[in-house]
Structure formats: C-alpha cells, structure tokens
C-alpha positions as a printed Julia matrix, in Angstrom:
586×3 Matrix{Float64}:
  -0.08  -0.04   -0.2
   1.4    3.42   -0.57
   2.4    5.82    1.93
  -0.04   8.78    2.86
   3.15  11.02    2.22
   3.09   9.84   -1.4
  -0.58   8.93   -2.3
   0.2    8.11   -5.74
  -2.78   7.45   -7.8
  -3.68   3.76   -8.94
  -0.64   1.93  -10.82
  -2.92   0.17  -12.84
  -6.19   2.5   -13.17
  -9.22   0.79  -14.53
 -10.42   2.45  -17.4
 -13.45   0.59  -18.32
 -15.82  -1.62  -15.79
 -13.85  -4.82  -16.69
 -10.46  -6.28  -17.38
  -8.41  -3.85  -15.44
  -5.21  -6.37  -15.04
  -5.64  -7.59  -18.49
  -5.76  -4.16  -20.08
  -2.52  -3.06  -18.29
  -0.5   -6.33  -17.99
   3.08  -5.4   -19.8
   1.94  -6.92  -22.92
  -0.71  -4.19  -23.24
   1.72  -1.84  -22.65
   4.46  -3.43  -24.98
   1.77  -3.16  -27.69
   1.46   0.57  -27.08
   4.67   1.09  -27.06
   5.08  -1.19  -30.56
   2.49   1.35  -31.63
   4.12   4.16  -30.96
   7.24   3.46  -32.68
   5.33   2.26  -35.74
   4.19   6.22  -35.86
   7.65   7.31  -35.27
   8.95   5.01  -38.35
   5.79   6.58  -40.48
   6.79  10.02  -39.68
  11.0    9.69  -39.3
  11.54   7.14  -42.13
  13.9    8.79  -44.09
  17.5    6.91  -44.42
  20.4    7.4   -41.8
  21.76  10.05  -40.98
  19.47  12.31  -39.96
  20.36  15.95  -39.16
  22.12  15.24  -36.18
  23.02  11.56  -36.6
  26.62  12.13  -38.25
  27.33  14.88  -35.84
  26.91  12.12  -32.59
  27.72   9.16  -34.3
  31.07   9.54  -35.72
  31.97  10.57  -32.23
  30.63   7.58  -30.68
  32.22   5.53  -33.24
  35.66   7.23  -32.35
  34.77   6.91  -28.75
  34.85   3.01  -29.36
  37.16   2.76  -32.01
  40.01   5.59  -31.56
  41.53   4.83  -35.28
  38.52   6.2   -36.66
  38.97   9.57  -38.26
  41.62   9.89  -35.86
  43.31  13.0   -37.03
  39.85  14.77  -37.67
  39.64  18.11  -35.82
  35.97  17.67  -34.78
  35.7   14.02  -33.8
  38.98  14.16  -31.36
  37.83  17.35  -29.3
  35.91  17.04  -26.25
  33.24  14.68  -25.77
  30.51  16.01  -23.88
  27.7   12.82  -24.06
  29.54  10.19  -22.99
  26.88   7.99  -21.6
  25.19   8.14  -25.38
  28.87   7.6   -26.93
  29.16   4.28  -24.38
  25.5    2.97  -24.65
  24.8    3.47  -28.19
  27.92   3.69  -29.78
  29.36   0.19  -29.27
  27.23  -1.07  -32.4
  29.14   0.67  -34.63
  32.1   -1.98  -33.93
  29.91  -4.77  -35.67
  27.47  -2.53  -37.9
  27.97   0.28  -40.25
  26.81   3.53  -38.96
  23.71   3.71  -41.04
  22.5    0.2   -39.12
  23.45   1.29  -36.1
  21.64   4.72  -36.49
  18.45   2.72  -37.04
  19.34   0.32  -33.63
  19.35   3.51  -31.87
  16.5    4.88  -33.42
  14.55   2.01  -32.6
  15.63   1.75  -28.93
  15.22   5.57  -28.02
  11.66   5.52  -29.62
  10.9    2.51  -27.48
  12.01   4.6   -24.53
  10.03   7.71  -25.63
   7.12   5.76  -25.98
   7.24   3.87  -23.21
   7.62   7.32  -21.07
   4.27   8.69  -23.16
   2.62   5.68  -22.41
   3.11   6.01  -18.52
   1.96   9.7   -18.32
  -0.96   8.4   -19.91
  -1.82   5.81  -17.55
  -1.51   7.99  -14.94
  -3.79  10.41  -16.49
  -6.57   7.66  -16.38
  -6.76   8.17  -20.32
  -8.0    5.25  -22.64
  -6.16   2.16  -23.55
  -3.86   3.23  -26.47
  -4.42   7.07  -26.17
  -0.6    7.2   -26.17
  -0.81   6.97  -29.95
  -3.06   9.81  -30.76
  -1.29  11.97  -28.45
   1.84  10.83  -29.77
   0.51  11.79  -33.16
  -0.69  15.24  -31.87
   2.99  15.89  -29.81
   4.8   15.51  -32.92
   2.21  17.77  -35.12
   2.55  20.24  -32.03
   6.33  20.29  -31.97
   6.9   20.33  -35.89
   4.47  23.18  -36.02
   4.9   25.0   -32.97
   8.29  25.18  -31.6
  10.02  28.23  -30.71
  13.69  27.52  -31.0
  13.85  24.64  -33.23
  13.9   21.86  -30.58
  12.6   18.21  -32.06
  11.95  14.57  -30.08
  11.33  12.32  -32.88
  13.77  12.03  -35.73
  17.33  10.54  -35.81
  19.27   9.31  -32.53
  21.38  11.73  -30.53
  21.38  11.91  -26.81
  18.72  13.97  -25.94
  16.07  11.31  -27.48
  16.65   8.44  -25.03
  17.12  11.68  -22.22
  13.51  12.7   -23.25
  12.34   8.82  -23.17
  13.26   8.84  -19.28
  12.34  12.11  -18.8
   8.79  11.64  -19.59
   8.89   8.48  -17.33
  10.02  11.05  -14.76
   7.49  13.42  -15.58
   4.55  10.76  -15.36
   5.76  10.14  -11.99
   5.18  14.01  -10.94
   1.72  13.07  -12.83
   1.09  10.43  -10.02
   2.71  12.16   -7.37
   5.51  10.04   -7.08
   8.39  12.5    -6.44
  11.02  10.04   -5.16
  10.94   7.64   -8.38
  10.77  10.76  -10.26
  14.23  12.21   -9.21
  16.03   9.22   -9.97
  14.42   8.75  -13.81
  15.46  12.86  -14.02
  19.28  11.71  -13.05
  19.19   8.88  -15.51
  18.14  11.56  -18.31
  20.51  13.97  -17.01
  23.03  11.09  -17.46
  22.19  11.23  -21.1
  22.01  14.86  -21.95
  22.7   17.09  -19.1
  20.93  20.11  -20.13
  17.21  18.15  -21.23
  17.16  16.13  -17.71
  18.78  19.08  -15.96
  15.73  21.23  -17.05
  13.69  18.75  -15.65
  14.85  18.83  -12.7
  14.29  22.36  -12.06
  10.61  22.52  -13.72
   9.75  19.27  -11.45
  11.26  21.49   -8.43
   9.14  24.35   -9.36
   5.97  21.88   -9.77
   6.89  20.18   -6.41
   6.85  23.78   -4.8
   3.63  24.69   -5.96
   2.16  21.57   -5.82
   3.01  20.51   -2.66
   3.28  23.71   -0.86
   0.9   26.14   -2.51
  -2.51  24.0    -1.75
  -3.58  27.08    0.29
  -3.1   29.43   -1.89
  -3.78  28.0    -5.18
  -7.78  27.98   -4.79
  -7.51  32.08   -4.0
  -5.74  32.18   -7.29
  -8.51  30.14   -8.9
  -5.9   27.81  -10.04
  -6.73  23.81  -10.11
  -5.38  22.3    -6.76
  -2.89  19.28   -7.25
  -3.82  17.22   -3.95
  -6.61  17.5    -1.12
  -5.71  19.78    1.47
  -5.92  16.98    4.11
  -3.33  15.14    2.37
  -0.15  15.19    4.19
   2.63  16.82    1.76
   5.53  15.01    0.43
   9.33  15.93    1.27
  11.39  17.48   -0.75
  14.81  16.17    0.31
  15.02  12.46    0.26
  17.79   9.85   -0.46
  16.09   9.54   -4.14
  16.92  13.11   -4.64
  20.53  12.67   -4.06
  20.94   9.3    -5.77
  19.33  11.08   -8.87
  21.84  13.77   -8.44
  24.46  11.31   -8.7
  23.62   9.39  -11.94
  23.32  13.14  -13.25
  27.03  13.37  -12.89
  27.58  10.95  -15.82
  26.04  13.8   -17.84
  27.15  17.1   -15.73
  31.03  16.12  -15.36
  31.8   16.06  -19.12
  30.22  19.11  -19.8
  32.26  20.73  -16.84
  34.98  19.6   -18.22
  34.96  21.18  -21.43
  35.43  24.49  -20.22
  38.7   23.86  -18.21
  41.86  25.26  -19.38
  40.49  28.42  -20.86
  40.67  32.35  -19.68
  37.88  34.22  -18.91
  38.17  36.23  -22.22
  38.7   33.05  -24.23
  35.63  31.43  -22.65
  33.47  34.65  -23.37
  34.7   34.62  -27.12
  33.9   30.73  -27.41
  30.32  31.84  -25.83
  30.21  34.3   -28.44
  31.12  31.73  -31.57
  28.79  29.23  -29.83
  25.61  31.26  -29.45
  25.57  34.22  -31.76
  27.74  32.99  -34.64
  26.77  29.07  -34.95
  23.43  28.65  -32.98
  21.53  32.0   -32.57
  18.38  30.39  -34.23
  18.13  27.92  -31.12
  19.64  30.28  -28.09
  19.17  33.95  -29.11
  15.29  34.91  -28.98
  16.42  38.18  -30.78
  17.23  36.35  -33.83
  14.06  34.19  -33.71
  11.12  35.25  -36.71
   8.24  36.7   -35.78
   6.45  33.68  -37.04
   8.17  31.58  -34.19
   6.44  33.77  -31.68
   3.41  33.77  -32.78
   2.94  29.88  -33.78
   4.42  28.76  -30.0
   1.51  31.6   -28.83
  -0.95  29.56  -30.12
   0.36  26.68  -28.34
   0.46  28.49  -24.98
  -3.23  29.77  -25.55
  -4.4   26.16  -26.19
  -2.67  24.99  -22.98
  -4.72  27.61  -21.37
  -7.86  26.75  -22.79
  -7.74  23.63  -21.59
  -6.59  24.3   -18.14
  -7.49  21.19  -16.17
 -11.09  21.52  -14.87
 -12.55  19.73  -11.87
 -14.42  16.61  -12.87
 -16.49  14.9   -10.48
 -18.01  11.26  -11.29
 -20.21   9.93   -8.15
 -19.43   6.54   -8.51
 -15.65   7.18   -9.1
 -14.97   9.63   -6.27
 -11.3    8.9    -5.77
 -10.74   8.28   -9.47
 -12.39  11.81  -10.02
 -10.06  13.25   -7.16
  -6.51  11.43   -8.63
  -7.1   12.43  -12.28
  -7.7   15.96  -11.09
  -4.83  16.0    -9.43
  -2.57  14.39  -11.44
  -3.9   16.93  -14.62
  -2.72  19.83  -12.32
   0.55  18.37  -11.64
   1.04  18.1   -15.27
  -0.21  21.35  -16.15
   2.06  23.1   -13.1
   5.13  21.17  -14.95
   4.39  22.94  -18.21
   4.05  26.18  -16.34
   7.32  26.06  -15.13
   8.91  25.52  -18.57
   7.16  28.21  -19.62
   8.99  30.25  -16.81
  12.6   28.8   -17.32
  11.75  29.76  -21.15
  10.81  33.22  -19.81
  13.92  33.53  -17.96
  15.57  32.76  -21.5
  13.79  35.56  -22.95
  15.11  37.91  -20.53
  18.61  36.76  -20.96
  18.28  36.77  -24.86
  17.03  40.33  -24.79
  19.82  41.72  -22.52
  22.12  40.57  -25.69
  21.35  44.72  -26.93
  23.13  46.07  -23.84
  25.16  43.45  -22.26
  25.78  40.49  -25.01
  28.67  39.1   -23.0
  26.08  38.26  -20.52
  23.61  36.93  -22.88
  25.69  34.85  -25.05
  27.31  33.3   -21.74
  23.87  32.21  -20.33
  21.88  31.27  -23.69
  24.03  28.4   -24.17
  22.19  26.36  -21.67
  19.0   26.19  -24.37
  16.3   27.96  -21.82
  13.53  26.95  -24.62
  14.44  23.44  -25.21
  12.24  22.08  -22.46
   8.89  24.34  -23.23
   9.4   23.31  -26.72
   8.67  19.53  -26.03
   6.43  19.88  -23.31
   4.0   22.24  -23.86
   2.78  20.64  -27.07
   2.74  17.51  -25.11
   0.74  18.85  -22.55
  -1.7   20.24  -24.8
  -1.96  16.84  -26.54
  -2.4   15.1   -23.31
  -5.11  17.67  -22.01
  -6.78  17.61  -25.21
  -7.29  13.71  -25.09
  -8.59  13.95  -21.62
 -11.16  16.64  -22.12
 -12.24  14.44  -25.08
 -12.08  11.18  -23.14
 -13.76  12.83  -19.73
 -17.44  13.05  -19.24
 -17.94  15.16  -16.24
 -21.37  15.19  -14.65
 -21.66  18.51  -12.32
 -19.63  20.72  -15.01
 -21.19  21.67  -17.92
 -19.36  20.79  -20.95
 -18.43  24.09  -23.44
 -19.39  23.53  -27.05
 -16.62  25.79  -28.22
 -14.11  23.75  -26.33
 -15.32  20.44  -27.75
 -15.0   21.73  -31.32
 -11.51  23.3   -30.68
 -10.19  19.87  -29.24
 -11.7   18.02  -32.3
 -10.19  20.52  -34.58
  -6.85  20.34  -32.8
  -6.87  16.46  -33.74
  -7.47  17.15  -37.41
  -5.18  19.52  -37.85
  -2.62  17.31  -36.19
  -3.32  14.74  -38.54
  -2.94  16.94  -41.28
   0.45  18.29  -40.13
   1.61  14.72  -39.33
   0.55  13.34  -42.39
   2.28  16.17  -44.24
   5.51  15.95  -42.56
   5.68  11.75  -42.72
   4.68  12.45  -46.91
   7.68  14.6   -46.96
  10.04  12.3   -45.23
   8.85   9.71  -47.55
   8.99  11.52  -50.68
  12.45  12.72  -51.17
  13.82   9.5   -50.14
  16.98  10.77  -49.18
  18.57  11.3   -45.52
  17.35  14.54  -43.78
  20.73  15.61  -43.71
  21.4   16.01  -47.01
  18.45  17.53  -48.29
  18.92  21.32  -49.29
  16.45  22.68  -47.1
  19.09  21.43  -44.17
  22.17  22.65  -45.89
  21.51  26.29  -46.74
  21.25  25.83  -50.45
  18.74  28.07  -51.36
  15.48  27.11  -52.75
  14.76  23.07  -52.53
  14.67  21.89  -55.77
  12.33  18.75  -56.63
  12.7   15.17  -55.13
  14.3   13.88  -58.66
  17.15  16.69  -58.7
  17.97  15.85  -54.93
  18.02  12.32  -55.64
  20.6   12.91  -58.44
  23.15  15.13  -56.79
  22.85  12.89  -53.59
  23.79   9.99  -55.66
  26.53  12.22  -56.83
  27.6   12.7   -53.3
  27.48   8.79  -52.96
  29.87   8.41  -55.88
  32.51  10.83  -54.4
  32.63   9.89  -50.93
  32.7    5.89  -51.91
  35.77   6.92  -54.37
  37.36   8.72  -51.42
  37.08   5.94  -49.12
  38.18   3.41  -51.59
  40.86   5.58  -53.36
  42.59   7.5   -50.82
  44.72   6.6   -47.39
  42.61   6.43  -44.01
  44.43   9.14  -42.28
  43.59  11.48  -45.75
  42.69  14.94  -44.67
  40.18  16.63  -47.13
  39.05  20.53  -47.43
  35.2   19.99  -48.15
  32.1   22.0   -49.11
  30.51  24.14  -46.66
  27.19  23.0   -47.48
  27.62  19.38  -46.58
  27.51  17.6   -43.19
  27.92  13.82  -43.85
  31.4   13.63  -45.6
  32.75  11.76  -42.6
  30.11   9.55  -42.57
  30.11   8.12  -45.94
  33.81   8.78  -46.81
  35.29   8.31  -43.48
  38.08  10.76  -43.87
  38.9   13.62  -41.83
  38.03  17.32  -42.96
  39.68  20.48  -41.83
  36.94  22.02  -40.49
  32.93  21.5   -41.1
  30.14  23.97  -40.39
  27.87  21.35  -38.73
  30.69  19.56  -36.74
  31.11  22.39  -34.03
  32.86  21.16  -31.11
  31.73  21.93  -27.58
  34.86  22.59  -25.42
  35.98  26.19  -25.33
  39.62  25.53  -26.7
  38.21  23.71  -29.83
  35.61  26.28  -30.38
  37.87  28.92  -30.89
  39.95  26.77  -32.75
  37.05  25.68  -35.05
  36.16  29.57  -35.6
  39.91  30.35  -36.71
  39.85  27.17  -39.61
  36.33  28.38  -40.57
  37.41  32.11  -41.25
  40.37  30.87  -42.76
  39.21  28.34  -45.34
  35.69  30.03  -46.09
  36.51  33.59  -46.37
  33.38  35.24  -47.19
  33.62  37.2   -50.84
  31.97  40.67  -50.93
  28.23  41.58  -51.07
  25.27  39.94  -49.49
  25.52  36.42  -47.91
  24.36  33.82  -50.7
  25.21  30.29  -51.32
  28.05  31.76  -53.77
  29.73  33.84  -51.48
  30.81  31.3   -48.62
  33.34  29.14  -50.36
  36.82  28.17  -50.52
  38.65  30.74  -52.57
  40.68  29.59  -55.37
  44.06  31.32  -54.97
  47.1   29.69  -55.31
  49.0   31.75  -52.47
  46.04  30.6   -49.77
  45.73  27.16  -51.25
  49.4   26.34  -50.5
  48.94  28.06  -47.23
  45.93  25.35  -46.29
  48.34  22.6   -47.54
  51.21  23.68  -45.36
  49.18  24.4   -42.12
  46.68  21.39  -42.05
  48.62  19.01  -44.25
  45.79  18.74  -46.39
  46.35  17.54  -49.88
  42.78  17.51  -51.69
  39.68  19.68  -52.0
  36.11  18.87  -52.85
  34.65  20.86  -54.65
  30.83  21.5   -54.88
  30.59  22.42  -59.03
  27.58  24.39  -58.28
  29.44  26.77  -55.56
  32.66  27.29  -57.99
  31.17  30.73  -59.58
  27.6   30.84  -61.42
  29.43  32.32  -64.22
  32.17  30.04  -64.63
  32.87  26.25  -65.56
  34.48  23.99  -63.27
  36.72  22.63  -65.43
  38.63  26.31  -66.15
  39.93  25.84  -62.39
  43.75  26.13  -62.64
  44.09  22.96  -60.61
  44.91  19.19  -61.22
  41.58  17.17  -60.8
  41.93  13.89  -59.87
  38.1   12.95  -59.42
  35.96  12.24  -61.67
  38.5   11.62  -64.63
  38.64   9.43  -67.69
  35.18   7.48  -67.76
  34.21   8.61  -64.32
  31.31  10.55  -64.25
  29.88  13.13  -61.32
  28.16  16.15  -62.46
  27.7   17.73  -58.97
  31.2   17.2   -57.42
  34.8   17.12  -58.2
  38.55  16.35  -56.43
  41.53  18.32  -57.16
  45.07  18.5   -55.36
  46.21  21.43  -53.88
  49.48  23.4   -55.41
  52.45  22.74  -53.16
  55.6   24.72  -52.69
  56.56  27.84  -50.92
  54.58  31.06  -51.03
  56.67  33.89  -52.13
C-alpha cells in the first residue's frame, strides 16, 4: 500500500468496468510502445543519417574505435555526451553507421514511447491513447516549436534522455516524487540539459503543488492534492541518488570549459551562441512567425486548463485524475517560466552581449518546446475522454479539441509524406544544408547519388589518414567517406578551446566574398597562395569542390588545379576533387 505521504494514483487504473489487470498487463504496454515506434517510423522513415546523427555517431564510433578519423579536428575534440557514446556507440564495432543509427532510433523511440504511455496511464486516459497523443505531440512540435526543438527524428543524446524524462514526468503526474528524481537523474546522464531542466521544472512544480495548496484556490487555479493530504518531502535519498546519476552527464560537460581564460571562454560563448547557433539560443534572432506559432500553443494550453470533474460512482478516481492533470499543467507552466528567463537573458544581448551569450548556451527554450505541445496533446485527449457530470461541457472547447486533432493529423501526414517523398537522408536535403530554394525530389536524389559516388571514391582510393577540405554546404562527408576534414560547419565542437580553433579554421578557409550572404559567397577561394597555405597549415592535399558553388558564371573545368576525380570514364556532375598546389609562397 502506498504511504499517505506519497499518495500516488493507482499504478493500474481501471479505464472500463472490466479487465483491469488484462488491459494494463505488460504485454498491453508493449503493444502501445510498438504502436508508438511504428508511428515514429512513419514520420521519420528517411534513411540515416538525420540532421544530427552524423554529428553524434561519428564521435560515438571514435569513442569505441580511436583509429576512426583520428586526425579529424572535430572527432577528437572534447566529448560531452559520454553516456550516449558508451551505450549507443558500441554497435559501430559490428555494424555500419547507418545500421547503428537505426538500432539507436528503435531503442530510443521505444524509450520515449514507454514514457509517453506511462504519462497517459497516470492521467487515466483510455488504453492506446498514447498513439493519438503522440501524433498530436509530434505535430505540435513540428508546427509550434519556438526554438527549433524536436524529439522524434534521428538518434542523438537527447532522444533517450527525453524517454527517461517522460517516465519521470509520469511519476510527477502520479505524485511519486521520489521515483521522479531517479528518472530525471538518468535522463541527465544522457543529456545534462534535457534532464537538468526537467529537475528544475519538477522542483518548481513540487513547490507549487506540495507547498501551495492553501493559496492555489484563491488564485482560481486547480489544486493538485487534497488539503487534508500530507505534503510530500522534498529532500530524500532518491533526490541525491538522481543527482549522483546526473554526474555522468554533468562532469563531462563541465570538463569542456577547463583550461581557458575568462576572455577565451567569453569569445567561445559568442562563437557558439551568436555565430553558430543563434537560431536555437538567441530569441532576438527568431522570426516573428516562431513567436506567433508558439503563442498559439500556449493559448491552447490555457484554454484546456485542467478543470475539476466529478463522477459520483468514482469519487477517488476523479480526485486522482484532477490532481494528476493539475501537476502536469504546473510542470508545463514551470517550463514556460524557464523559457521566460531565457527571453530576458536573450534580450539582454542588446545591452550586455557577453552576459547574454554566456547564459543563452543552456538552451532555455528546449524543454518548453517539447513539454508544452505534449501537455496540450494530453489535456486535449483528457478533455475528450472525460465525461464530467457536475460541470457543463462548453461546445466551443469540444470543437476546438476535435479541430486540434484534425489539424494534427494533417501536419503529421504532411511531415511523413515529405520524409518519404525525397527518399534521401534529411541531412542531405537542400533545405537543411542552406542551399537556397529546395528543388524537386528527382534533382536532389541525383545530387545525392553524386555525393555518394564521390564519398565512395574517397573511401576506396585514399589512405585512411587523409584529410580533405570539403564544401561548406554538407555535413556527412565523414559519415560516407570516413575521412577527416579540416573544418565542417555542422560539426562545431563544444569545448571552449576547440571552439576557438574551429572559428579560426572556418574563417581561414571560407573567407566570405563581398556582397550579400548567398550560396556563392561562402566558399573556399581559388587562390594559389591561400591554397598552398592550407596545405602547409593543415597537412591537407585534396579539396572537394561543389561544382555549383565555384561560380555562377564559370565552368568548373576551368579551375587552374589538377583534377583527380572524376577523370576518364568516371562521371559526377555535382562534385569534383582537386589536388592543392604545393611549394612555398612568395
């Protein structure tokens, strides 16, 4: 029997008049998880690698096999996500990177699916509600995110972290605080920011729900527990055990900042926050549309504010359900409070940029981007599945809930169709490479085939320790060619010292031309003196050229360099490889 301190809701709630044990036996839970994984596959069925998979898995492969791209600047830089590398990287010893990615996807999706099922169960939603909740959640993130966050896609550290965090959230919903701290600690081990922000949000939720029951009714907010129920303790051994688990994610992250001066740390923060990732970190750079779409989600959240429902035949169940929904709601509000702090920090960039970039790197909007649409989805389904007796049911909210489901289905279907239609990895689509307008699927498949042909030639024809200069508009050279690069826009290191070197290398190679920033103005200059300098500085012999970027007016074959690919009967319309000039600059 649960103690009166915890007073958790029933672990196996009865959703109908019969079959309690059968409906929530483990095999029923497994079926829900399998259904969720199938939904994820429909949505993210594009081949690996997805946008961040190459970034994560090449480091994971090097973690287990130090000879892999051992002379690549990024691969050998500081490793922030060691738990992920250790637990998800070992398949690279036996399988290809693509197979490893799919193994990781399926495991991580199953973890997220289990966490979501647990949330639905503790809200007493009908069996298999997690499937429609998942559809609405995925659509809500896609169409309503504020800072570019996503959960379902490729495999990276935050995906299993979200899976564990959702189990922790389900414990918060069920008022099982002690268990929640353990799950959030495990989440932090995989991704310290994802799990860490969950701890902060849960702590805020705890204070409101366990210490604020006296004043919540006066604010016309839903109470999360009966005033006669004993408040739960905050400090417990599970809280400290969760903190100990979080050290597996925290310590590697802290180690990345060692050995640099305050000035260098500030400069590195500017590079990371205002140069490389302002679209995730600095709200002053976000388009107005991002504010509007996320505001729409917040409005929906407030419209479906948990309301008291009463079933005379199920008094305790009604009370448990109301309290569970209230705790979910306050957790979501806590994520919005965190995001609000991020807004204040971000807008301080106008008068104190050093302060703003130093703090903005903690991704203040990450958790709200994921939790707000999830909460909306859960509350919408709860609204439609509940049948309150004593409280009138507004017709407008009924229509809005059903409209949200219809819109979610449309958005989800559109995303799934786009993923399948192109038939190439998301990381190789023009839209995600900054190559202007996105052409049709046929054109992109042809250019992707050229990219594979180039990488295959590099992998077969060059030594394993070869280093290449590669085009700015790509992120998968190491994935396919398995050779080192001088620098890569996507592969930005996370330790301060390497960040400074990354920026130096990037500016050295990709010297921006005069005029507006376009596809043609960010490219390696064809200048003998500079190319000799590259060869001497980085020990690089070869340069991969994107023929579309050489010049909008010149033919690629007119370059005054020795072409080594394609030659003879080899064909490649999109990419070429040239040998850099050698000798001494005068």
